C-alpha positions as CSV (number, residue, x, y, z in Angstrom):
1,M,-15.4,14.2,31.3
2,F,-11.8,15.4,32.0
3,P,-11.0,17.8,29.2
4,V,-8.0,19.3,31.0
5,L,-5.4,16.8,31.8
6,F,-3.2,18.9,33.8
7,T,-1.9,22.3,34.2
8,V,1.9,23.4,33.9
9,A,2.8,26.9,35.1
10,G,-0.9,27.9,35.0
11,L,-1.4,26.6,31.5
12,A,-4.1,24.2,31.1
13,V,-3.2,21.1,28.9
14,P,-6.2,19.4,27.1
15,S,-6.7,16.1,27.5
16,Y,-7.6,15.3,24.0
17,A,-4.7,17.2,22.5
18,A,-2.2,15.6,24.9
19,L,-3.3,12.1,24.1
20,M,-3.5,12.9,20.2
21,L,0.1,14.1,20.7
22,L,1.2,10.8,22.4
23,A,-0.6,8.9,19.7
24,F,1.3,10.7,17.1
25,V,4.7,9.8,19.0
26,V,4.0,6.1,19.5
27,V,2.6,5.8,15.7
28,G,5.8,7.4,14.9
29,A,8.0,5.0,17.0
30,V,6.5,1.8,16.1
31,R,6.2,2.6,12.4
32,R,10.1,3.4,12.5
33,V,10.7,0.0,13.7
34,E,8.6,-1.3,11.1
35,L,10.1,0.4,8.1
36,Q,13.6,-0.3,9.2
37,R,12.5,-4.1,9.0
38,L,10.6,-3.7,5.8
39,G,13.4,-1.5,4.2
40,H,10.8,1.2,3.0
41,E,12.9,4.3,4.1
42,R,15.6,3.3,1.6
43,L,13.0,3.6,-1.4
44,P,14.0,6.8,-3.5
45,G,11.1,9.5,-2.8
46,Y,9.7,7.8,0.3
47,A,9.6,10.9,2.2
48,L,7.1,12.1,-0.1
49,V,4.8,9.1,1.0
50,N,4.9,10.6,4.5
51,V,3.5,13.8,3.2
52,G,0.9,11.9,1.0
53,A,-0.3,10.1,4.2
54,L,-0.5,13.2,6.5
55,V,-2.2,15.4,3.8
56,G,-4.5,12.8,2.6
57,A,-5.6,11.6,6.3
58,A,-6.2,15.4,7.2
59,V,-8.4,15.9,4.1
60,G,-10.2,12.6,4.2
61,A,-10.9,12.9,8.1
62,K,-12.6,16.2,7.3
63,L,-14.5,15.0,4.2
64,G,-15.6,12.0,6.2
65,M,-18.0,14.3,8.3
66,I,-20.2,14.2,5.5
67,L,-21.3,10.7,6.6
68,F,-22.7,12.6,9.8
69,E,-23.6,16.1,8.7
70,P,-26.9,17.0,7.6
71,P,-27.4,17.7,3.7
72,Q,-27.9,21.6,4.3
73,D,-24.3,21.7,6.2
74,V,-22.4,20.1,3.7
75,A,-21.4,23.5,2.0
76,A,-20.5,24.9,5.1
77,L,-18.1,21.8,5.9
78,L,-16.7,22.3,2.5
79,R,-16.0,26.2,2.9
80,L,-14.4,25.0,6.6
81,M,-11.7,22.8,4.6
82,L,-11.0,25.6,2.2
83,A,-10.3,28.0,5.3
84,L,-8.0,25.3,6.6
85,D,-10.3,24.7,9.7
86,F,-9.8,20.9,10.3
87,T,-11.8,20.6,13.7
88,G,-14.4,17.8,13.6
89,K,-13.0,14.7,11.8
90,T,-13.7,11.1,11.4
91,V,-11.4,8.1,11.5
92,V,-13.0,6.2,8.8
93,G,-12.5,9.4,6.2
94,G,-9.1,9.8,7.5
95,L,-8.1,6.2,6.7
96,A,-9.6,6.6,3.2
97,G,-7.9,9.7,2.6
98,G,-4.5,8.7,3.8
99,Y,-4.6,5.6,1.9
100,L,-5.4,7.7,-1.5
101,G,-2.9,10.1,-0.4
102,V,-0.1,7.3,-0.3
103,E,-1.0,6.0,-3.4
104,L,-0.7,9.4,-5.2
105,A,2.4,10.3,-3.7
106,K,3.8,6.8,-4.5
107,K,2.9,7.1,-8.2
108,A,4.2,10.8,-8.2
109,V,7.8,9.4,-7.3
110,G,7.5,6.0,-9.2
111,I,7.3,3.7,-6.1
112,T,5.6,0.5,-7.1
113,R,6.2,-1.5,-4.0
114,R,3.3,-2.0,-1.5
115,T,4.2,0.2,1.7
116,G,1.2,0.0,3.8
117,D,2.6,-2.8,6.1
118,G,4.7,-0.3,7.7
119,F,1.5,1.4,9.1
120,A,-0.3,-1.9,10.0
121,V,0.5,-2.3,13.6
122,A,1.2,1.4,14.4
123,L,-2.1,2.9,13.2
124,P,-4.5,0.5,15.9
125,L,-2.3,1.5,18.7
126,G,-2.4,5.3,17.8
127,Q,-6.1,4.8,17.4
128,A,-6.6,3.3,20.8
129,I,-4.7,6.1,22.3
130,G,-6.8,8.6,20.4
131,R,-9.9,6.8,21.8
132,L,-8.8,7.4,25.4
133,G,-8.4,11.2,24.4
134,C,-12.2,11.1,23.0
135,F,-13.0,9.6,26.4
136,L,-11.8,12.2,28.4
137,N,-12.8,14.8,26.2
138,G,-16.4,13.5,26.1
139,C,-16.4,13.2,22.3
140,C,-17.6,10.3,20.1
141,Y,-19.6,9.2,22.9
142,G,-21.8,6.1,22.9
143,A,-25.6,5.3,22.8
144,E,-27.8,5.7,25.8
145,W,-27.5,2.8,28.1
146,H,-28.2,1.9,31.8
147,G,-26.0,-1.1,32.3
148,P,-23.4,-1.5,35.2
149,W,-20.6,0.3,33.4
150,A,-22.5,3.1,32.0
151,V,-20.4,6.4,32.1
152,S,-22.5,9.8,32.2
153,M,-21.7,11.8,29.2
154,A,-23.3,14.4,27.1
155,G,-26.3,14.6,29.6
156,A,-27.1,10.9,29.7
157,E,-25.9,7.5,31.1
158,R,-24.2,6.0,27.9
159,H,-22.0,3.1,26.4
160,P,-18.1,4.0,27.2
161,A,-18.1,3.3,23.3
162,Q,-14.6,4.8,23.0
163,L,-13.2,2.6,25.5
164,Y,-14.7,-0.5,23.8
165,E,-12.7,0.8,20.8
166,A,-9.6,1.4,22.4
167,L,-9.5,-2.0,23.9
168,L,-10.3,-3.6,20.5
169,D,-7.7,-1.7,18.7
170,V,-4.9,-2.7,21.1
171,L,-6.0,-6.4,20.7
172,L,-5.9,-5.7,17.0
173,A,-2.4,-4.3,17.0
174,L,-1.2,-7.4,19.2
175,A,-2.8,-9.9,16.7
176,L,-0.9,-8.0,13.8
177,W,2.1,-7.7,15.7
178,S,2.2,-11.6,16.3
179,V,1.8,-12.3,12.6
180,R,3.8,-9.9,10.9
181,L,6.9,-11.9,10.2
182,S,4.7,-14.5,8.6
183,P,5.4,-15.0,4.8
184,R,2.7,-13.2,2.8
185,P,2.3,-11.0,-0.3
186,E,3.3,-7.3,0.3
187,G,0.8,-5.2,1.7
188,N,-1.6,-7.9,3.2
189,L,-0.6,-7.1,6.7
190,F,-2.1,-3.6,6.2
191,R,-5.2,-4.9,4.5
192,R,-5.7,-7.2,7.5
193,Y,-5.3,-4.1,9.4
194,L,-8.3,-2.6,6.9
195,V,-10.4,-5.5,7.5
196,G,-9.9,-5.7,11.2
197,Y,-10.8,-2.2,11.9
198,A,-13.5,-2.1,9.4
199,L,-15.0,-5.2,11.6
200,I,-14.4,-3.3,14.9
201,R,-16.1,-0.3,13.6
202,F,-19.0,-2.2,12.0
203,G,-19.7,-3.9,15.2
204,L,-19.6,-0.9,17.5
205,E,-21.5,1.3,15.4
206,P,-24.9,0.6,17.2
207,L,-23.1,1.4,20.4
208,R,-22.5,5.0,19.2
209,G,-24.4,7.9,19.9
210,D,-23.3,9.7,16.8
211,N,-24.4,7.3,13.9
212,G,-25.0,9.7,11.4
213,H,-27.1,9.0,8.2
214,A,-28.4,5.4,7.6
215,W,-29.7,3.4,4.6
216,M,-31.7,0.1,4.4
217,G,-31.1,-0.4,8.3
218,L,-27.1,0.2,8.4
219,T,-25.3,3.5,8.8
220,L,-23.3,4.9,5.8
221,V,-20.2,4.1,8.0
222,Q,-21.4,0.5,8.4
223,W,-21.5,0.3,4.5
224,A,-18.3,1.7,4.1
225,C,-17.0,-1.0,6.6
226,A,-18.8,-3.6,5.1
227,A,-17.4,-2.9,1.6
228,T,-13.7,-2.9,3.1
229,M,-14.2,-6.0,4.6
230,L,-15.7,-7.7,1.5
231,G,-13.1,-5.8,-0.8
232,F,-9.8,-6.2,1.0
233,G,-11.0,-9.7,2.6
234,A,-11.1,-10.9,-1.1
235,W,-7.9,-9.6,-2.2
236,I,-6.3,-11.3,0.7
237,W,-7.9,-14.6,0.0
238,R,-7.2,-14.5,-3.6
239,T,-3.7,-13.7,-3.1
240,E,-3.1,-16.1,-0.2
241,R,-5.3,-19.1,-1.0
242,P,-3.2,-22.2,-1.5
243,H,-2.7,-23.4,-5.0
244,L,-4.7,-26.6,-5.5
245,G,-3.6,-29.5,-8.0
246,G,-0.2,-31.5,-8.4
């Protein structure tokens, strides 16, 4: 598509890299506002939580490629990880790894509060910008399609799946922003984000051109999304359902 966004002094600036950098800036800015509101930065040792999130997301994003790579390539994937080569990654794996990294870091420094709400609005905004980068770069493309807004990508006419997700991610961020001040158990705003993104990814998976492995009619990513929706959806319902009785 447009792998080079612009050129400065003869140096080509890749569109994917530029938009990923923008995504990090936006995520950092929005998250900083939310952290100040929630008071998480005042927690002793909270800086390590940021490190845990970053390292966990990087490792998880790479390991998540197991959902897409054929079995014979898994060993090569692990060798690339050990060589610190983190090209080729998946959002689903990054979320799972980041979640685990945060929990391990909190345990290490003794933080018992739920801290995910600080990420809830920022992450889908960052993902939306990242998907624009995917679209310009021509990766994470959609399934073949010859409809009115099909785009030519990877040698075929396809769904602009990256743009679908970018739009839905923005709508998810707006929805979470609109309810972020409502009283609820700590951590449930982030769980709403997880359920919302899992729903987006589950629904868009048939429109993607890189579905990966499947089982019983669903891709492994869809199974992971279904488990996320059911598990965290049940958690939200259990902790927020109205108490009955007198």
